[in-house]
C-alpha positions as CSV (number, residue, x, y, z in Angstrom):
1,M,-0.2,0.0,0.0
2,W,0.8,4.1,-1.0
3,I,-0.5,6.3,1.0
4,I,-0.4,10.0,1.1
5,S,-1.8,11.4,4.1
6,T,-2.9,15.5,4.1
7,M,-3.9,15.7,7.5
8,M,-7.7,16.7,7.1
9,E,-9.4,17.6,10.4
10,N,-11.5,14.6,10.1
11,E,-8.5,12.3,10.4
12,W,-5.9,11.4,13.3
13,N,-8.4,11.8,15.4
14,E,-10.9,9.5,18.1
15,D,-13.4,8.9,15.8
16,P,-14.7,5.1,15.7
17,A,-14.1,4.7,11.9
18,E,-11.4,6.6,11.6
19,R,-9.1,4.8,14.7
20,K,-10.9,1.5,12.6
21,F,-8.5,2.1,9.5
22,I,-5.6,3.0,11.4
23,Q,-5.7,-0.2,13.1
24,S,-6.7,-1.8,10.4
25,N,-3.5,-0.8,8.6
26,F,-1.2,-2.5,11.7
27,V,-3.3,-5.3,10.9
28,A,-2.6,-5.8,7.4
29,A,1.4,-4.6,7.9
30,N,1.8,-7.4,11.0
31,R,0.5,-9.6,7.8
32,G,3.4,-8.7,5.8
33,V,1.4,-5.8,3.7
34,E,4.5,-3.6,3.1
35,I,2.3,-0.1,3.7
36,E,4.6,3.4,2.9
37,R,2.5,6.5,4.2
38,I,3.4,10.0,3.3
39,F,2.5,12.9,5.4
40,I,2.1,16.2,4.5
41,F,2.3,19.1,6.6
42,N,3.7,22.4,7.6
43,R,6.8,21.7,9.5
44,S,5.7,24.5,11.6
45,D,3.3,23.2,12.6
46,Y,5.0,19.9,14.0
47,T,3.9,20.3,17.7
48,K,0.1,20.3,16.7
49,F,1.0,17.0,15.6
50,K,3.7,15.1,17.3
51,E,1.8,14.4,20.2
52,N,-1.1,12.9,18.6
53,T,-1.9,8.6,19.6
54,Y,-2.3,7.7,16.0
55,I,1.1,9.2,14.9
56,K,2.8,7.9,17.9
57,R,2.0,4.6,16.6
58,Y,3.4,5.3,13.0
59,L,6.6,6.4,15.1
60,A,7.1,3.9,16.9
61,S,6.1,1.3,14.0
62,N,9.1,-0.9,12.5
63,K,6.6,-2.1,9.8
64,I,5.1,0.8,8.8
65,Q,7.5,3.3,6.5
66,S,6.6,6.7,7.5
67,K,7.6,9.6,5.7
68,F,7.3,13.4,5.6
69,V,7.1,16.4,3.4
70,D,6.6,19.9,3.6
71,S,3.8,21.4,2.5
72,K,5.0,24.4,2.1
73,I,8.3,23.4,0.1
74,L,5.8,21.0,-1.9
75,K,3.8,24.0,-2.9
76,D,6.8,26.2,-4.1
77,K,8.6,22.9,-5.6
78,R,6.5,20.9,-7.4
79,N,2.3,22.6,-6.5
80,Y,1.1,20.4,-9.6
81,L,1.4,16.9,-7.4
82,L,-1.2,18.8,-5.1
83,N,-4.0,18.7,-7.8
84,T,-3.2,14.7,-8.4
85,I,-3.1,14.2,-4.7
86,N,-6.0,16.3,-3.5
87,N,-7.3,15.3,0.0
88,G,-5.3,12.1,0.1
89,L,-4.5,8.9,-1.1
90,I,-4.5,5.3,-0.8
91,G,-3.2,3.1,-3.1
92,T,-3.6,-0.8,-3.1
93,D,-0.7,-2.1,-5.0
94,D,-2.1,-1.5,-8.9
95,Y,-5.0,-2.6,-8.3
96,A,-7.6,0.0,-6.9
97,L,-6.5,4.0,-5.4
98,L,-8.9,5.3,-2.6
99,L,-9.3,9.0,-2.3
100,D,-9.4,10.6,0.4
101,L,-12.3,13.5,0.7
102,P,-13.3,15.8,3.8
103,S,-16.1,13.9,5.7
104,D,-19.8,14.6,5.9
105,G,-20.8,11.9,8.0
106,T,-21.7,9.7,4.9
107,S,-18.4,9.0,3.4
108,R,-15.5,9.4,3.5
109,G,-14.0,8.9,0.2
110,Y,-13.9,6.6,-3.3
111,V,-12.9,4.0,-4.8
112,I,-11.2,4.0,-8.6
113,L,-9.9,1.1,-10.6
114,N,-9.2,2.9,-13.7
115,K,-5.8,1.7,-14.8
116,I,-4.6,5.0,-15.7
117,E,-5.5,7.1,-13.2
118,I,-3.7,4.6,-10.6
119,E,-0.9,4.8,-13.1
120,K,-1.0,9.0,-12.1
121,A,-1.5,8.4,-8.8
122,K,1.8,5.8,-8.4
123,K,3.8,8.2,-10.2
124,C,2.6,11.5,-8.2
125,F,3.7,9.3,-4.7
126,N,6.9,8.2,-6.2
127,E,7.7,12.3,-6.9
128,F,6.9,12.6,-3.3
129,Q,9.4,9.9,-2.3
130,E,11.8,12.2,-4.0
131,L,11.0,14.7,-1.3
132,A,10.2,12.7,1.8
133,I,12.3,12.3,4.8
134,P,11.8,9.8,8.0
135,L,9.0,10.9,9.6
136,K,11.2,10.3,12.7
137,E,13.5,13.4,11.5
138,I,10.4,16.2,12.3
139,F,9.9,14.7,15.4
140,K,13.5,15.1,16.9
141,Q,12.9,18.8,17.4
């Protein structure tokens, strides 16, 4: 799985659906699924996320690769990538792509099975990898 999280307000909170989703990431990783997650936020806001229970779990995990891209650097260097990720995405290998939406209480997103769109998102993820640093580096401050 390859995931880009834009840190929307409806993510990383105590919502039961959110907790279940995050737990499913760790269950999958323990079964051997390779998971790479990139978190995007402004580096100056790191204290907002540093104490988040769920972010701490990702930081402590040896099974999930967690990285960071500074949203300010992203806007300055590769702003065009923001159009592809929109509110965030989850790629499940090369078969399905889940796109996040801000929660309205009825849905968190939708699924795309179109191979062209999946390839476009995977290419975008790979470009994010070029800008990413380990998430642990941000929280050493």
